[in-house]
Structure formats: C-alpha cells, structure tokens
N, C-alpha and C positions, 0 to 999 in steps of 0.2 A: 195307087191306092186311092179311092172317092176321097171327097170331102169327109163324107159320113164315115167312112173306114177309118180314118185317119181321127175324128173325133170322137168315136168309140175307143179308140185305142187310149187317146188322152184322159176319158172319163175311168177305162179301167186300171192306167196306167197309176193315178193317182188317189186310187182307191184304198191303198193301205195308208197314205197320208190323211185321208177325209175318215178313215176308222179309227186313227190315232186321235185325229184330233177330239173326235166324239168321247172317246175314251176317256181322254183327258179332261172334257167337260161334263164325263159323267157327274149326273146328280146335282148341277147348280141349274138346270131349266127349271124345276118344279118350285122354285123358292119365289114367294108372294111378291119379296121387294129388293130392289138392286142397292143392298147397303153396302158400304165401305167394304164389310170383309168378302162379300159376294164378288164384288169388283175383283179387287186383289186375287181371289182365287182364280177369276175367268182370265186375268192379265197372266197370270203363272202357268195357268194351263195354255195360253197361246204361245208363251216362250217356250215353253215344254215340247211344241209341237213344230221347232226349229222356225216361227216365224220372224223371231229378231224382238229385240226389246222394244225397239222405235215402233214399229206395227204395230206389237201387242199395247203399247202405252197408248197408241192414236185409238184404239177399238175402244180401250176403256174408259179414254175421255167422252168418246161418243155416246157410248153406252149411258155414261153418268149423266149427259146430256140431253136424253131421249127420256120420253114420257114412255113407260108400259105401265098402262092401266091393268092390266090383268096379269103381270108380272111377265118375265121375260120368259118367251119359249123358244124350243129350240130352232123352228125355223126361223124365228126373229134374230135371233144372237147369230145364226150362219147365214143370213141375207146381209148383216150389218159385216159380219168378216168378209165374205165374198165381195163386197162393195169397197171395202178399204183394201184389200189385197190386189184389186182393180186398180185403183189409183197408183199404187206402188209399181205395177207390173207396166200399167199403159206407156210409160215415158220411155221405156230399156225394150221394149220389144220391137227391135229393128231388124229385118232381114237383112242379110249378106249381099249387099247389090254389087256386080261386076260394071263397074263404069270408069276404071282408071282408062286413061289416055296419055299416051300411047299403050299399049298393051306391051307385055302382058300385065294384068293385075297379080301382085304376089302377095300371097297370104302365108305368113308363118304359123303354123298350130305348134302350139307349146302344151305342157302340161306334165303331171309327174308320170311315170311307168305305171301302166295299171290303171290307169282313168280312163282307155277306151279311145284312147289319140289316133291308131291306126284305123281302126273299123270306124270312126268317125270321118276321117280322113275319106274314106270310101265314101261313105253316106253322103259325105258332102259334095264330092266330086259328081257321084249319082244324080244329086238334087240340080247340079249344074248342066249336066248334061240333058236333063229335061227341061231345061230352058233354052237348050241349043249352044250352049256353049262349050268351047273349046276348054280341057282341060289337061294340063300335065303334071305328072307327081315328081318331086325330088324326094330322095332318101337319105335327107340331112342329119338322122340318127344313127353315125357312123359309129357309135358305142358299142351298139350291140348289133350281132349279126342277125339275131332273131326280128329285129325291127326292120332291118333291110329286107329280110324274107318275107315278111307277113305283108312288107307293103307293095312288093312284087306280087306276089300271090294277089291283094286286092287288085294292082293296076289290071293285071291279065283278066280276072274275074268280071270287071266291069269294062273292059275294054280302051283302057287309056295308055298313054306312055309312059315310062318313068325313067329317071336317070337316077341313076344310082353307081355306088363304088364298093369297094372294100371295106370291111370292119376295120376300124382303125382311122379310118382316110381321113382327109381333109373335108368338112362339111362343106365349109365355103366355097369351097372347088366344084363341089356338087350343084350348089347353088348357082355360081357362077354359069356352069355348063347348061342349066337349067334354064337361065334368064336367056342365054345366047340362042338356045334352039327355040325357044317359046318366041323370041323376037321373030327370028327367021322363019319359023312356019305360020306365023300370024295366029297363035294359040291365045287363046283370050286370059285364062288364068295359069299363074303356078303356085300348086300347094307344096309347101315345104313342111314335112316333117323334121322335129328339132329334138335333140337330146332332152330329157325330163330328171336329170342328176342333181335334184335338189341339195344332196347331201353335199354337195360340192359347189356351193352358191356361185363363187369365185370363177371356178372354171367355166360353168354353165355362162355366166355372165360376159367372160371374155370371146366364150365360141361365138354367143350372140351377136357381142358386139362388131367380131371380124364378118360376121356374113351382113350384117348391117352395112359396113364400110365396103364390101365387096358389092352389095347392092347400090350404094350410092354413087359407083362408079359407073356402073351401066344406067340406072334410072334415080335420078335424086328423089324422085317420090316413093321409092321402095323402100321397105316393104310396106303396102297400103294398109293391111290390117296385121296385127298380132292378134290371135285365137287361142284363149286358154280355153281347154278342155278341162271340163268337172266333172267329178264322178258322184253324183248326188248322194249314193250310200253312204260317202263320209262324212255326211252332215256338217256339222260345224267346222272341221277341218276344211271344208271347201274354201269356207270364208279366210283362213290363214292361208291358204293356196293363192289366191287371189291377192293378196297383199303381198307376199313374197315374189310372185311372177310380174306383177303391177312395177315393183322394183326391180328386177333382174331384168326384165323382158320388155317393158313398155307395153303392157297388156291393153289393145282397143276395143274387145269385144269379148265375149262368154259364149261357151256350148254347155248345156248342161245335161250329161247324159245318164242312164239306168236309173230315170225315175220311175219306171216300173216296176223295179225291185226292191223297193224303198220305203219307208214310212215315213221318211224324213225329208220330202220333196218340199217342204215349208221352205228349207235353207234356200230355195230357188227365190221367195221373197225376201229374205234376209241378206241374200247376195243383192239385190235389185235397190233395197232401201240403204245398205251402207254403201256401196260403191258407184251407184248410178252408172254402170260399165251397160254399154247395149247388150243385150241377149240375143243371138243373132236366130238360135235354133236350140230345140231342146229334143231328146231322144228317150221314147219310150218302148222300145221294143231292139230285137235284134236284126229284123230286115232290114233291105236296102231303103224301104219307104217309110221305116219310124222314126227318120231326123228330119223335122219339119220347123217353118217359123211358126209362133203362136199367135194365136188371140188371147189377149190379156184376159176378157171377160169368161172365156170358155176355162181356163186355165184357174180363175181366181174362183169359180162354181165350184169346179172339179175338185180342189184342194176342199172347199168349205162343204163339200159332199151333198151338193145341190144340181138337181138335173138341169142341164142347158136351156 
C-alpha cells in the first residue's frame, strides 16, 4: 500500500471517532463567549469521546487562556483539539525496531482472547518481511487448539516458518525450540503468541514467568519486547487491560487494532496519556497492509476531524 493509500485508510478509519466528537460538541460552537459553563461542557464532551480526563482538562485550560474575539468556531476548537492530541501522541509513536544482537529478537505478544492477537501477529510479521527481516512464529498459546490452528494458517499464508505443539503442551518448551531454531538459522525475530486467560491471572503470570526463565537461559536479554494487543472497540476497558497486563506480563509497548470499526478511537489518546508506553503500530482494517506505525500529527487531525 502506498503512503497516500495508508493515509486515506487512517482518515477513513477515524471517521466514526471524529463524527462522535462532533456530535458530542454539537451546539457549543455558536456561543458568543467561552464562559465557565461552556468550558465545562466542552471538557465533558471531550471525555465522552474517550480522550481521557487529563487531555480534556488540558484542552479546557488552553481554551480558557486563549482569546476568541468572535467566539469559538468549530474549526478553531478542532485545531486546538488536534494540537493537544498531537502533543500526547508524539512521545509514544515508536515503531518496533529489530535491533537485538545477537539475534533473534524475541517479541512476546500478549492480549485477551478476541483482541485480534493472532491476526496482528500475522500483520506484524508481514511488516517485518517487507523490511527484509527473517521471521519465525511460535504458537505459545497452547491452551486453545484454535489459536494454534489459526497461527499455522497465517504462517502458511504469509510464508513464514512456525514452531508449534499439541493443545495443552508446555508453552515454554515451544519458545525454547523457537529460540534454538531462530539462532541456528540466523532468523532475525521470533514472535511468540501467548495465552490471554485473564480470568486466571495467577496461572497466566506463572506461565509467562516460566517462559521468561527459559528465555533467560538462552539469551539474558530476551524477551526484548512484550507487546500488548488492544481492541479499540472495547473503549475504556482497554485501559484496564493495560493496567493488568503491565502487572502480569511487564508490557513494554502497545499495538491498537480495530480502530476503523469504532467511534471510540479516542482511547488511543487516553492510553498514551495515562501510561506513556510506546505505541508501535495501529490497525485500521483487515488487510495485511492495514497495520502500520503512525504519524502523530496525521492521527491527531483525523481524530479531530480535520483534513491532513
């Protein structure tokens, strides 16, 4: 996909979010003065768009400090919103770089079942293949036969090797075999799927700790990344997932998916504001090319409903 094509996808993907922002702000633009009541209502509208209270509060303060001699126009408000969102996103927009030495770079992918974890692994693999990196997948979610099967299908479809075992098998043994194979064959990165059973937090924590111990024996620096996949359609629940997976898995970065199917894309901003974790990529469609690193300014203007 060309850069222009991707930018068009982004603009389209955030349309529901920008429309929701416009609906929430409806009727506030024509007021002659920015009194306290209007500022309060604007702040509430921004929070209702999932931007988070901190960002909404900063936008309110900025509006209160600026002079709008002819009243606040819709364009003026959207420009302020875009500017403040860009400030929040700029520090966290960090592509996932393959820079580990010695190879492989081990990337653990975590997330609740249904978040789009398996598809995201495939899209991330595709992104790395485009950059001429060798990729090996490890089916570490041995709790569900479906997860193993889906990852095998994707591996075959994108043409990358996969290490897998039986349902109920030892996920750390799969990871061990993956590191050995990647090291022996000079493969750049090992991407590991992991179980997403948050209802058994203790069991998941124990499993991930075991994987870490096994990795530590082979490569003390591994895992190099622990990436949490989030489903944007869950809105504020995505923030709860970050909190839990930080505790359980030591998350080092985020990927947010399904931004094209929701009016709750503002949660991307809330996640950046609240946690400050690197956001490596976002997903705005089902195609292989629909997961990419992002430009903070483009996203900010898309959320605010402004042309790029």
